[in-house]
Every structure is written in structure tokens, then in C-alpha cells.
N, C-alpha and C positions, 0 to 999 in steps of 0.2 A: 520550446519551453527550456529554460535554464534551470537546473537544479540548484544553482547557487544563488538564484535571484529570489528575492521575497516578493509575493504578490502584493499589489498596492494595499497599503494599510496594515501590513503585517511587519512585524520586527523579528521574525525568525529567519535565519540563514544557516546552513541550507534548509530548504522547506522541510519541516519536520513538525509532527504533532505527537508527542510523547515518543513512541516506538514506531509511528507511522511514518515512513521515510520515503521520499521521492528521490531515487538515486540510480546510478548505473553501476556503482561499485560499492562494496562495503568499505567503511573508513579503514584506513591503514592499521593493521595489527588487530583487526576484529573479524571473526569468523563470519562468512556470508552463509547463513542457513537458509536462505530463500532462493527460489528459481532465478536464473539470469535472463529468462525469456517470459514473455507474457503468456499466461495459462490459455487465454482465449485465441490470439492470432500466432502464437509461438515466434514472435519476433522480438529482438532485444531492443533496448533504448532505456528511457527514464521509466521506472516501475514503482508501483504503489505495493508494498509488500504487506501480506497478512501476518498479524501477530500470533495467529493460532496454528497455521499450517505453513508448509514452504511455498505456496503459490504467490505469484506476482502478476500485476496487471499494469497495462497502460491506463491512464485515466480516461482517454478517449474510448477505450474498449469497455469500460465500465459506464460510459455515458456521463462522465463527470468533467468538469472544468476545474483548472488549477485553484480558482477562487473558492471552490467547494471544499478544499482540503481542510480548512478550519472547522468545517461543519461535521466532519467525520468523528466517530466516537473513538476514544482513546483508552484502552488498546483497540485497534481496529481489526474486525474479523470479516473475511470475504463472505460472499453470498453463498459459497458451498459450506462453509463451516457453519454459518448461521442456519442454513437449512438442515444440517446434520444435527445441530443442537436442538433446533425446534422438533425434530422427529425422535429425539431421545427422551421424550415425556414418559410419564407413568405407564408401566406395562410393556415397556420396550426392552 
């Protein structure tokens, strides 16, 4: 998977949905606030970065394909942040 190539039918390059970025490095001059390794497998590579917390994930570790990037919500929150938000309902 090449982070600089756009999926078929997309006009974005590098692959990007708002602040959801598939990247191996932060852009030059920009602070990298997300983890440099996948939260699930602990390996480096091209990572999808959560907009809510510092966790990063390989698409394959999330069971996603590159074509599904455009379907993700913007900003994107990982399953751990979504679970935490869902558990923070009334009375908590």
C-alpha cells in the first residue's frame, strides 16, 4: 500500500480524509502526536491515526481495506475512544 497513491476513483493524495491520514511520518515541520506503531500488533508501517487519542492502527489490523478510507467518519475516532465515549453516558 503506497501512502502517496490515491485509491481508484479518488482525487486525494496523499490518502487523507480531513485529519484521518494514512502515513508513516508526520509532514515536515508538523508535530507527530500519534504513536509510530500499531496499537494492536505493535509493528510500524502505514498507519491510520485516531483524531481523539494518540493510538495508530494498520488498516489490516482493523479489518479495513484502503478503499474503505472514504467511508470513515471525519474526524475519525478509534474503537477504544468510541467505547469510552459510549460508556460516559448519564450517571457516569
